[in-house]
C-alpha positions as CSV (number, residue, x, y, z in Angstrom):
1,M,255.7,-63.4,205.5
2,V,259.2,-63.8,204.1
3,Q,257.7,-64.7,200.7
4,R,255.5,-61.5,200.8
5,C,258.6,-59.3,201.6
6,S,260.5,-60.8,198.7
7,V,257.6,-60.1,196.4
8,L,257.4,-56.5,197.5
9,R,261.1,-56.0,197.3
10,A,261.2,-57.5,193.9
11,F,258.3,-55.3,192.8
12,G,260.0,-52.2,194.3
13,M,263.2,-52.9,192.4
14,M,261.3,-53.3,189.1
15,L,259.4,-50.1,189.7
16,G,262.7,-48.4,190.4
17,F,264.3,-49.8,187.4
18,L,261.3,-48.7,185.2
19,L,261.3,-45.2,186.7
20,F,265.1,-45.0,186.0
21,Q,264.6,-46.2,182.4
22,T,261.9,-43.5,181.8
23,A,264.0,-40.8,183.4
24,V,267.2,-41.4,181.5
25,P,265.6,-40.7,178.0
26,A,263.8,-37.7,179.5
27,A,267.1,-36.4,180.7
28,A,268.8,-37.0,177.3
29,A,266.0,-35.3,175.3
30,P,264.2,-32.7,177.5
31,M,260.6,-31.8,176.6
32,K,260.2,-28.2,175.2
33,I,256.7,-27.0,175.2
34,G,255.5,-23.6,173.7
35,F,252.3,-21.7,173.9
36,V,250.7,-19.3,171.3
37,N,247.8,-16.9,172.2
38,L,246.0,-17.0,168.9
39,D,243.6,-14.2,169.9
40,Q,246.4,-11.9,170.6
41,A,248.2,-13.0,167.4
42,L,245.1,-12.3,165.4
43,R,244.7,-8.9,167.0
44,E,248.4,-7.8,166.2
45,L,248.9,-9.3,162.8
46,P,248.9,-6.8,159.9
47,E,247.0,-9.3,157.8
48,A,244.3,-9.7,160.5
49,R,243.9,-6.0,160.9
50,A,243.6,-5.5,157.1
51,G,241.1,-8.3,157.0
52,A,239.1,-6.6,159.7
53,V,239.0,-3.4,157.9
54,S,237.8,-5.1,154.9
55,L,235.2,-7.0,156.7
56,N,234.0,-3.8,158.4
57,R,233.6,-2.1,155.1
58,L,231.5,-4.9,153.8
59,V,229.4,-4.9,157.0
60,E,228.9,-1.1,156.6
61,Q,227.8,-1.5,153.0
62,K,225.4,-4.3,153.7
63,Q,224.0,-2.4,156.7
64,K,223.3,0.7,154.5
65,Q,221.4,-1.6,152.0
66,I,219.4,-3.1,154.7
67,D,218.7,0.3,156.4
68,G,217.5,1.6,153.0
69,L,215.1,-1.3,152.7
70,R,213.9,-0.9,156.3
71,Q,213.2,2.8,155.7
72,G,211.3,2.0,152.6
73,I,209.1,-0.4,154.5
74,V,208.5,2.1,157.4
75,A,207.5,4.8,154.8
76,Y,205.2,2.4,153.0
77,Q,203.6,1.2,156.2
78,K,203.0,4.9,157.3
79,N,201.5,5.7,153.9
80,L,199.3,2.6,154.2
81,E,198.1,3.5,157.6
82,K,197.2,7.1,156.3
83,G,195.3,5.7,153.4
84,L,193.4,3.0,155.1
85,P,190.2,4.9,155.6
86,V,189.8,5.6,151.9
87,L,190.9,2.2,150.6
88,N,188.4,-0.5,149.7
89,N,189.0,-4.0,151.0
90,A,190.7,-5.2,147.8
91,Q,193.1,-2.3,147.7
92,R,193.9,-2.7,151.5
93,Q,194.6,-6.5,151.0
94,A,196.8,-5.8,148.0
95,R,198.8,-3.1,149.8
96,E,199.1,-5.3,153.0
97,A,200.4,-8.1,150.7
98,H,202.9,-5.8,149.2
99,L,204.0,-4.7,152.6
100,Q,204.4,-8.3,153.6
101,A,206.4,-9.0,150.4
102,M,208.6,-6.0,151.3
103,V,209.3,-7.5,154.8
104,M,210.0,-10.9,153.4
105,H,212.5,-9.3,150.9
106,L,214.1,-7.5,153.7
107,Q,214.5,-10.7,155.7
108,K,215.9,-12.4,152.6
109,E,218.4,-9.6,152.1
110,Q,219.5,-9.7,155.7
111,Q,220.1,-13.4,155.5
112,Q,222.0,-13.1,152.2
113,A,224.1,-10.2,153.7
114,Q,224.9,-12.2,156.8
115,D,225.9,-15.3,154.8
116,E,228.2,-13.1,152.5
117,I,229.8,-11.5,155.6
118,N,230.3,-15.0,157.1
119,V,231.9,-16.3,153.9
120,E,234.2,-13.3,153.8
121,R,235.1,-13.7,157.5
122,N,235.8,-17.4,157.0
123,H,238.0,-16.7,154.0
124,I,240.0,-14.1,155.8
125,L,240.5,-16.3,158.9
126,E,241.3,-19.5,156.9
127,N,244.2,-17.6,155.0
128,I,245.5,-16.3,158.2
129,Q,245.2,-19.5,160.0
130,N,246.9,-21.4,157.3
131,Q,249.9,-19.0,157.5
132,L,249.9,-19.2,161.3
133,V,250.0,-23.0,161.2
134,Q,252.9,-22.9,158.7
135,V,254.8,-20.4,160.9
136,V,254.2,-22.3,164.1
137,S,255.2,-25.6,162.5
138,R,258.5,-24.0,161.3
139,I,259.2,-22.6,164.7
140,G,258.5,-26.0,166.3
141,R,260.8,-27.7,164.0
142,D,263.6,-25.1,164.0
143,G,263.2,-24.6,167.8
144,K,263.2,-28.3,168.5
145,Y,259.9,-28.0,170.4
146,T,258.0,-31.1,171.5
147,L,254.6,-29.5,171.7
148,I,253.2,-26.0,170.8
149,L,249.8,-25.4,172.3
150,N,247.1,-22.7,172.3
151,D,244.3,-22.2,174.7
152,K,242.1,-24.8,172.9
153,S,244.4,-27.3,171.1
154,V,247.8,-28.5,170.0
155,L,249.2,-26.6,167.2
156,Y,252.4,-28.6,166.6
157,V,253.6,-31.9,167.7
158,N,257.1,-33.4,167.2
159,G,256.7,-36.7,165.3
160,A,259.0,-38.4,167.9
161,I,256.3,-38.3,170.6
162,D,253.3,-39.2,168.2
163,L,251.8,-42.5,169.5
164,T,249.1,-42.7,166.9
165,Q,250.5,-45.9,165.2
166,Q,251.2,-47.6,168.5
167,V,247.6,-46.9,169.6
168,V,246.2,-48.2,166.3
169,S,248.2,-51.3,166.4
170,A,247.3,-52.1,170.0
171,M,243.7,-51.5,169.2
172,E,243.8,-53.9,166.3
173,R,245.5,-56.5,168.4
174,H,243.0,-56.0,171.1
175,Q,240.1,-56.2,168.6
176,G,241.7,-59.3,167.1
177,R,241.9,-61.0,170.6
178,T,238.3,-59.8,171.5
179,A,236.9,-61.2,168.1
180,G,239.0,-64.4,168.3
181,G,238.0,-65.1,172.0
182,R,234.2,-65.0,171.4
């Protein structure tokens, strides 16, 4: 029983010492954490608003083209239905094939329009995001932040708390022991 109390007392003292050691550096260099609401920033930035206007113009332009093709298909289909009684089988098949080709062309144009819109959206967002990352990093360094977060990820990390190399080294040592112990 005496030996057990000594072990527990020694363990308690070691734990207290470790807590004290970790508390002292924390008191010397307090953690400073920031948060950026990227959705709000994207709504409020002039570059984002200008990009949205540009993107909306492109969407409207593409929509007009698609609507024109769609109206052409509807008109052709109505004309085909009116003329069906007087068409022979070959004429009917040829016109139905043409209608089918028009529909396929419309689908192709819709896909190309969507792809073009996505490329433009990604280009606009990429430019704004690159600028945001640079600004957040500068604010992080200048404001001596430890971390800056958004709702989905870490935007900035002070290099002093980056444990990546320690983790890599520990994993390499662990893998070396595991491979050597086989």
